[in-house]
C-alpha positions as CSV (number, residue, x, y, z in Angstrom):
1,M,128.6,86.4,83.7
2,E,127.3,89.6,82.1
3,R,127.0,92.9,83.8
4,L,125.8,96.4,82.7
5,L,128.6,99.0,82.3
6,I,127.2,102.5,82.8
7,R,128.8,105.9,82.4
8,G,126.9,108.3,84.4
9,G,126.2,112.0,83.9
10,R,124.2,112.0,80.7
11,K,120.7,113.5,80.6
12,L,118.1,111.1,79.2
13,Q,115.9,112.5,76.4
14,G,113.3,111.1,74.1
15,T,110.3,108.9,73.9
16,I,109.8,105.2,74.4
17,T,106.7,103.0,74.3
18,A,105.7,101.0,77.4
19,S,105.8,97.2,77.1
20,G,103.0,94.9,78.2
21,A,102.6,94.5,81.9
22,K,104.6,91.6,83.4
23,N,102.3,91.4,86.4
24,A,99.2,91.1,84.1
25,A,100.7,88.9,81.4
26,L,101.8,86.1,83.8
27,P,98.4,85.5,85.5
28,I,96.6,85.9,82.2
29,M,98.9,83.2,80.7
30,A,98.1,81.0,83.8
31,A,94.3,81.7,83.3
32,C,94.5,80.1,79.8
33,I,94.6,76.8,81.6
34,L,90.9,77.3,82.2
35,I,90.2,77.6,78.4
36,K,90.2,74.7,76.0
37,D,90.1,76.9,72.9
38,E,92.9,79.0,71.3
39,V,93.8,82.3,72.9
40,R,95.8,85.1,71.3
41,L,97.5,87.5,73.8
42,D,98.9,90.7,72.3
43,R,101.5,93.0,73.9
44,V,103.2,90.2,75.9
45,P,106.6,91.4,77.1
46,D,109.7,89.6,76.0
47,I,111.1,88.9,79.5
48,T,112.5,85.9,81.3
49,D,109.5,85.4,83.5
50,V,107.2,85.1,80.5
51,H,109.6,82.5,79.0
52,V,109.5,80.5,82.2
53,M,105.7,80.6,82.4
54,T,105.7,79.5,78.7
55,E,107.8,76.5,79.7
56,I,105.5,75.6,82.6
57,L,102.4,75.7,80.4
58,Q,104.2,73.6,77.8
59,Y,105.2,71.0,80.4
60,L,101.6,70.7,81.4
61,G,100.6,70.1,77.8
62,A,99.8,73.5,76.3
63,A,100.8,74.4,72.7
64,I,102.3,77.9,72.4
65,K,103.4,79.9,69.4
66,K,105.2,83.2,69.6
67,E,104.5,85.9,66.9
68,N,106.5,89.1,67.7
69,D,104.8,90.3,70.9
70,T,101.8,88.0,70.5
71,L,101.5,84.6,72.1
72,V,99.0,82.0,70.7
73,I,98.1,79.6,73.5
74,N,96.1,76.4,73.2
75,C,95.6,74.6,76.5
76,S,93.3,71.9,75.2
77,G,96.1,69.4,75.5
78,I,96.9,70.0,79.1
79,D,96.7,66.7,80.9
80,K,98.8,67.2,84.0
81,F,97.9,68.9,87.3
82,K,101.3,68.6,89.0
83,A,103.9,71.3,88.2
84,P,107.6,70.7,88.1
85,Y,109.8,72.2,90.9
86,E,112.6,72.9,88.5
87,L,110.5,75.5,86.7
88,V,108.2,76.8,89.5
89,K,111.2,77.7,91.7
90,K,112.3,80.3,89.2
91,I,109.4,82.8,89.4
92,H,106.9,83.7,92.1
93,A,104.1,84.1,89.6
94,S,104.3,80.3,88.9
95,F,101.9,79.9,91.8
96,D,99.2,81.5,89.7
97,I,98.6,78.2,88.0
98,T,97.3,76.6,91.2
99,G,93.8,78.1,91.0
100,P,93.2,77.3,87.3
101,L,94.5,73.7,87.7
102,L,92.2,73.2,90.7
103,A,89.2,74.7,88.8
104,R,89.9,72.6,85.7
105,F,91.0,69.2,87.1
106,K,89.5,69.5,90.7
107,E,93.1,68.9,91.8
108,A,96.4,70.7,91.7
109,Q,99.9,70.0,93.0
110,V,102.2,73.0,92.9
111,P,105.6,73.5,94.7
112,F,106.1,76.6,96.8
113,P,107.1,79.3,94.3
114,G,110.5,81.0,93.9
115,G,111.4,84.5,92.5
116,C,112.9,87.5,94.2
117,V,113.9,87.4,97.8
118,I,112.3,90.6,99.0
119,G,110.7,89.3,102.2
120,T,107.8,87.2,103.4
121,R,105.2,86.3,100.8
122,A,102.6,84.3,102.7
123,I,100.5,81.9,100.8
124,N,98.1,81.4,103.7
125,F,95.5,83.7,102.1
126,H,95.6,81.5,98.9
127,I,95.1,78.3,101.1
128,D,92.2,79.8,103.1
129,G,90.5,80.9,99.8
130,F,90.8,77.5,98.2
131,A,89.4,75.9,101.4
132,A,86.5,78.4,101.5
133,L,85.6,77.3,98.0
134,G,85.4,73.7,99.1
135,A,88.9,72.3,98.4
136,Q,91.0,70.2,100.7
137,V,94.4,71.6,101.1
138,G,97.6,70.0,102.4
139,L,101.3,70.6,102.4
140,E,103.6,67.7,101.5
141,Y,107.3,67.6,100.6
142,G,107.4,71.3,99.5
143,Y,104.2,71.0,97.5
144,L,100.8,72.6,98.0
145,K,98.3,69.9,97.2
146,T,94.6,70.8,96.7
147,R,91.7,68.7,95.6
148,T,87.9,68.9,95.6
149,D,84.8,67.0,94.4
150,K,83.0,70.3,93.8
151,L,83.8,74.0,94.1
152,V,81.1,76.0,95.7
153,G,80.7,79.8,95.7
154,T,81.5,81.5,99.0
155,R,82.1,84.9,100.7
156,F,85.8,85.4,101.4
157,Y,87.8,88.3,103.0
158,V,91.2,88.7,101.3
159,G,93.7,89.4,104.0
160,R,96.0,92.4,103.4
161,S,94.3,92.9,100.0
162,S,96.7,90.2,98.7
163,V,97.3,90.5,95.0
164,G,98.3,86.9,94.6
165,A,95.4,85.5,96.6
166,T,92.9,87.8,94.8
167,K,94.0,86.4,91.4
168,N,94.1,82.8,92.4
169,I,90.8,82.7,94.2
170,M,89.1,84.8,91.4
171,M,90.3,82.3,88.7
172,T,89.2,79.3,90.8
173,A,85.8,80.8,91.5
174,C,85.1,81.1,87.8
175,F,84.2,77.4,87.8
176,A,82.6,77.3,91.2
177,S,78.9,76.6,91.6
178,G,77.0,79.7,92.5
179,V,78.4,83.1,93.4
180,T,81.7,84.0,95.1
181,I,82.2,87.4,96.8
182,L,85.7,88.5,97.5
183,E,85.9,91.3,100.1
184,N,89.0,93.5,100.5
185,A,90.1,92.3,97.0
186,A,93.2,93.8,95.5
187,R,92.5,96.7,93.1
188,E,95.8,96.8,91.2
189,P,95.4,97.5,87.5
190,E,97.0,94.1,86.7
191,V,94.3,92.3,88.8
192,S,91.6,94.2,86.9
193,D,93.3,93.3,83.6
194,L,93.1,89.6,84.6
195,A,89.4,90.0,85.5
196,N,88.7,91.8,82.2
197,F,90.5,89.0,80.3
198,L,88.4,86.4,82.0
199,C,85.2,88.3,81.2
200,A,86.3,88.6,77.6
201,M,86.5,84.8,77.5
202,G,83.0,84.3,79.1
203,A,83.5,84.7,82.8
204,R,81.0,86.7,84.9
205,I,82.8,89.1,87.2
206,R,81.3,92.3,88.6
207,G,82.9,95.0,90.7
208,I,86.2,95.1,88.7
209,G,88.5,97.7,90.1
210,T,86.7,97.9,93.5
211,P,87.4,96.1,96.8
212,I,84.4,93.9,96.3
213,L,84.5,91.3,93.5
214,E,81.5,89.2,92.6
215,I,82.2,86.1,90.5
216,E,79.3,84.0,89.2
217,G,80.5,80.6,88.3
218,V,80.2,79.3,84.7
219,E,80.5,75.9,83.0
220,S,83.3,76.9,80.7
221,L,85.2,79.7,79.1
222,H,85.9,80.2,75.3
223,G,88.9,81.4,73.4
224,G,89.5,84.8,71.8
225,S,92.0,87.6,71.5
226,Y,93.1,90.1,74.2
227,K,95.6,92.9,74.5
228,I,97.5,93.2,77.8
229,I,97.7,96.6,79.5
230,S,101.0,98.5,79.6
231,D,103.5,98.0,82.4
232,R,103.2,100.9,84.9
233,I,106.3,99.7,86.8
234,E,108.5,99.6,83.7
235,G,107.1,103.0,82.7
236,G,107.7,104.5,86.1
237,T,111.3,103.3,86.1
238,Y,112.1,105.1,82.8
239,L,110.3,108.2,84.1
240,L,112.5,108.1,87.2
241,A,115.6,107.6,85.1
242,G,114.7,110.7,83.1
243,A,113.9,112.7,86.3
244,A,117.1,111.6,88.1
245,T,119.4,112.6,85.2
246,G,117.7,116.0,84.7
247,G,116.4,114.9,81.4
248,D,113.1,115.0,79.4
249,V,111.5,111.6,78.9
250,T,108.1,110.6,77.6
251,V,106.6,107.1,78.0
252,R,103.7,106.4,75.5
253,G,101.1,103.8,75.7
254,L,100.9,104.4,79.5
255,S,97.7,105.4,81.4
256,P,98.5,108.1,84.0
257,H,95.7,106.6,86.1
258,F,97.8,103.6,86.8
259,L,100.5,105.8,88.4
260,E,98.6,108.5,90.3
261,G,100.2,107.8,93.7
262,F,103.6,107.7,92.1
263,L,103.2,110.8,89.9
264,D,102.0,112.8,93.0
265,R,105.4,112.1,94.7
266,L,107.3,113.1,91.6
267,T,105.5,116.4,91.5
268,S,106.3,116.9,95.2
269,A,110.0,116.3,94.4
270,G,109.9,119.2,92.0
271,I,109.8,117.2,88.8
272,L,107.6,118.6,86.0
273,V,105.0,116.0,85.1
274,E,102.8,116.2,82.0
275,T,100.1,113.7,81.3
276,G,97.7,112.8,78.4
277,A,95.3,110.0,77.8
278,D,98.0,107.5,77.0
279,F,101.3,109.2,77.9
280,V,103.4,110.6,80.7
281,R,106.2,113.0,80.3
282,V,108.7,114.2,83.0
283,V,111.3,117.0,82.9
284,G,114.0,116.8,85.5
285,N,114.9,119.5,88.0
286,P,118.6,120.2,88.9
287,E,117.4,120.6,92.5
288,V,115.3,117.6,93.6
289,S,113.2,118.3,96.7
290,P,113.1,115.6,99.4
291,V,109.8,113.8,99.8
292,D,108.3,111.4,102.3
293,L,106.3,108.4,101.1
294,M,104.8,105.1,102.2
295,T,104.3,102.2,99.9
296,A,100.7,100.9,99.8
297,P,98.3,98.8,97.7
298,F,96.9,100.5,94.6
299,P,96.1,103.4,94.3
300,G,98.9,104.2,96.7
301,F,102.6,104.3,96.0
302,P,103.7,101.0,94.4
303,T,106.2,98.9,96.3
304,D,107.9,98.0,93.0
305,L,108.9,101.6,92.4
306,Q,110.3,102.1,95.9
307,A,113.9,101.2,95.0
308,P,113.9,103.3,91.8
309,I,112.6,106.4,93.6
310,V,115.1,106.0,96.4
311,A,117.9,106.3,93.8
312,L,116.4,109.7,92.9
313,L,116.0,110.8,96.5
314,A,119.6,109.9,97.2
315,V,120.6,113.1,95.5
316,A,117.7,115.3,96.7
317,K,118.4,118.5,98.6
318,G,117.4,117.3,102.1
319,I,116.1,114.4,104.0
320,S,113.4,112.0,102.7
321,I,111.7,109.2,104.7
322,V,110.4,106.1,102.9
323,Q,108.3,103.5,104.7
324,E,107.8,100.1,103.2
325,T,104.5,98.4,104.2
326,I,104.3,95.6,101.7
327,F,107.5,93.5,101.8
328,D,109.8,93.3,104.8
329,G,113.0,92.7,102.8
330,R,112.6,95.4,100.3
331,F,115.5,97.6,101.4
332,N,118.0,94.8,100.6
333,Y,119.7,97.0,97.9
334,V,120.6,99.8,100.3
335,P,124.2,98.5,101.1
336,E,124.8,98.7,97.3
337,L,123.7,102.3,97.1
338,R,125.9,103.1,100.0
339,R,128.8,101.8,98.0
340,M,128.0,104.6,95.6
341,G,128.1,107.3,98.3
342,A,124.4,107.4,99.2
343,D,123.6,108.3,102.8
344,I,120.8,106.0,103.8
345,R,119.9,104.5,107.2
346,V,117.4,101.8,107.6
347,A,115.5,100.8,110.7
348,D,113.0,98.0,110.4
349,R,110.8,99.1,107.4
350,T,111.8,102.7,107.3
351,A,114.6,104.3,105.4
352,V,115.9,107.8,106.1
353,I,117.7,109.2,103.0
354,R,119.9,112.2,103.5
355,G,120.5,113.5,100.0
356,V,124.1,114.0,98.8
357,P,125.4,116.3,96.0
358,M,126.7,113.4,93.9
359,L,126.9,109.6,93.7
360,T,130.1,108.0,92.6
361,G,130.3,105.1,90.2
362,A,131.0,101.7,91.7
363,P,130.5,97.9,91.0
364,V,127.2,96.9,92.6
365,E,125.1,93.7,92.6
366,S,121.3,93.7,92.1
367,P,119.5,91.4,94.6
368,D,116.1,91.5,92.8
369,I,114.3,92.9,89.8
370,R,113.3,96.3,91.1
371,A,116.4,96.8,93.2
372,G,118.2,96.4,89.9
373,G,116.1,99.2,88.3
374,G,117.1,101.4,91.2
375,L,120.8,100.6,90.9
376,V,120.8,101.3,87.2
377,I,119.2,104.7,87.8
378,A,121.9,105.4,90.4
379,G,124.5,104.4,87.9
380,L,123.0,106.8,85.3
381,V,123.2,109.7,87.9
382,A,126.7,108.8,89.3
383,D,130.0,110.4,88.4
384,G,132.1,108.0,86.5
385,Y,131.5,104.3,85.6
386,S,129.3,101.8,87.4
387,E,128.9,98.1,86.8
388,V,125.6,96.6,87.8
389,G,125.4,92.8,88.2
390,G,122.4,90.6,88.5
391,L,121.2,91.0,84.9
392,E,119.2,87.8,85.3
393,F,116.9,89.7,87.6
394,L,116.6,92.8,85.4
395,H,115.8,90.7,82.4
396,R,113.0,89.0,84.4
397,G,111.1,92.3,84.6
398,Y,112.3,94.7,82.0
399,E,112.0,94.1,78.3
400,H,115.1,95.1,76.3
401,F,116.2,97.3,79.3
402,E,119.6,98.5,78.2
403,E,118.5,99.0,74.6
404,K,115.6,101.2,75.6
405,L,117.9,103.3,77.9
406,A,120.5,103.6,75.2
407,S,117.7,104.9,72.8
408,L,117.2,107.7,75.4
409,G,120.9,108.6,75.3
410,A,122.2,106.5,78.2
411,E,125.8,105.3,77.8
412,I,125.2,101.7,78.8
413,K,126.3,98.3,77.5
414,K,126.6,94.7,78.5
415,V,130.1,93.5,79.4
416,K,131.6,90.2,80.5
417,S,132.8,90.1,84.1
């Protein structure tokens, strides 16, 4: 089993380029099921979740070629509408194939998805959306089974602005008869990127980036080329690593608009933030100020950056309060930070972080992707050596993570445990 060995105390300095967004690439790959022509996707991140989605599409019958950070996908040969449990259980985004399969074959059988254990991820909003479009939905032996004779446009309210449900229902509605209106739709940049991809391939979607999406059904979509947006969560993690170590880090290829709610909190913490059209730079402050924050759907503070920023606040000069409103299990990493000397108390979905002068290196285990990002940042800040386990999670969400950190001056390497 491999782990990351980190020697803390080094200021990170330099520039990196953001990878393609994991949470845009995966649903866009799934959306290719709707298209019987060749699709070229540029800036696809080289991460485990993309590898698994590739395997799922190939199992269904797709032909896929990889050319550096480009995937060439041809789904003309897909002839199955039942996905294998062995692959679907590995990543939560595998459920994104349900809508495209239902739209293309009028039937889909997909197991309940796997992925990170960060709390409840209800699929009832997906189920209600499929039913509203005219599908019959049932649960049998761990599979969600949907079928329909005809998909018909509808008006549907997306509960909790669910990102997953917005994506799945939007993709399904592309082939529904008439117009579908999604109210309270998710506004995350990755959802908008999926919508823009679909439009580039011939879909008719209005209101992209707003809470009201209007999807006019079409007969078919065509192939083409598309460049995936940059990964704001990856970029934010590197910016936090730079800020926490008192360094000077620039992430290029990253739109500041994607991170407004996050950058506002960094500024409040006393971190110097500089932005341009396609870059964000941070310069650390030896005295980090405490901040209070609440995770929220876009454009609020992203839940995926909650664990990484808590690692920064663990050494702030005062008390910070962090409220998690998206996932009920998101503070699962806190016991590991405590092993490093962090003073954090959690009650329900609220963490009270009393900053300490210094964290101490320790062996810790990452329970999920973003917790891993936070623990690595803690290791970079800590005095002495830390070992971070759970690389299988980190490599699901961060492309060449340790290599990029090393390029910024981190003393980090993989070791056998």
